C-alpha positions in Angstrom: 113.9 236.7 -28.5 115.8 237.9 -25.4 116.5 241.6 -24.9 120.1 242.3 -25.8 120.4 245.6 -24.0 122.8 245.7 -21.1 121.0 245.5 -17.7 122.2 247.6 -14.8 123.7 245.6 -12.0 122.8 247.3 -8.7 123.6 250.7 -10.2 127.3 249.8 -10.9 129.4 249.5 -13.9 130.5 245.9 -14.9 133.8 244.9 -13.4 135.5 244.9 -16.8 134.6 248.6 -17.4 136.8 250.9 -15.3 136.8 254.7 -15.4 140.3 256.0 -15.0 139.7 259.8 -15.3 136.8 262.3 -15.2 137.1 265.8 -16.7 134.0 267.7 -15.8 133.1 271.4 -16.7 129.8 272.8 -15.3 128.2 276.2 -15.8 125.5 276.7 -13.2 122.5 279.0 -13.7 121.6 279.6 -10.1 118.6 281.8 -10.9 117.0 279.2 -13.1 118.1 276.2 -10.9 119.8 274.4 -13.7 123.3 273.9 -15.2 124.9 273.0 -18.5 128.3 271.4 -19.0 130.5 268.8 -20.5 132.1 265.6 -19.2 134.9 263.5 -20.6 135.2 260.1 -19.1 138.4 258.1 -19.8 137.8 254.4 -19.2 139.5 251.1 -19.7 137.5 248.2 -21.1 138.9 244.7 -20.5 136.9 243.3 -23.4 135.1 244.6 -26.5 131.6 246.0 -25.8 128.8 247.1 -28.0 127.4 249.3 -25.2 128.3 250.9 -21.9 125.4 252.0 -19.6 125.8 255.3 -17.8 123.3 256.7 -15.4 122.0 260.2 -16.3 118.6 260.7 -14.7 117.1 264.1 -15.4 120.0 265.1 -17.7 119.5 266.2 -21.3 122.3 264.8 -23.4 122.9 266.8 -26.6 125.9 265.0 -28.0 127.8 261.8 -27.3 131.1 260.7 -28.8 133.5 257.9 -28.3 137.2 257.8 -29.0 139.0 254.5 -29.6 142.7 254.4 -30.2 142.8 258.2 -30.8 140.0 258.1 -33.4 136.5 259.3 -32.9 133.9 256.6 -33.6 130.1 257.0 -33.9 128.3 256.9 -30.6 124.6 257.1 -29.7 122.6 257.5 -26.6 119.2 256.0 -25.7 117.1 256.5 -22.6 115.9 253.4 -20.7 113.2 254.9 -18.5 112.7 251.6 -16.6 116.4 251.5 -15.6 116.8 255.2 -14.9 118.5 256.1 -11.7 
């Protein structure tokens, strides 16, 4: 059975997935050499998708959420080490 997971295409989003706005808040801890923060990405999808692959090498994701039509819907994350960039 073929793998149904989306495959990264040269480290780019598919053409039908277009980010339109990024809202990023970071709190650096310069002494520890790390940071914490939050990002909200507004994107336009030209077709329905079961998944969107985002690159997050070396980041610990504590929570993910998706909003569709003003309503929060369940979202989950998974790490694909072989595809990590």
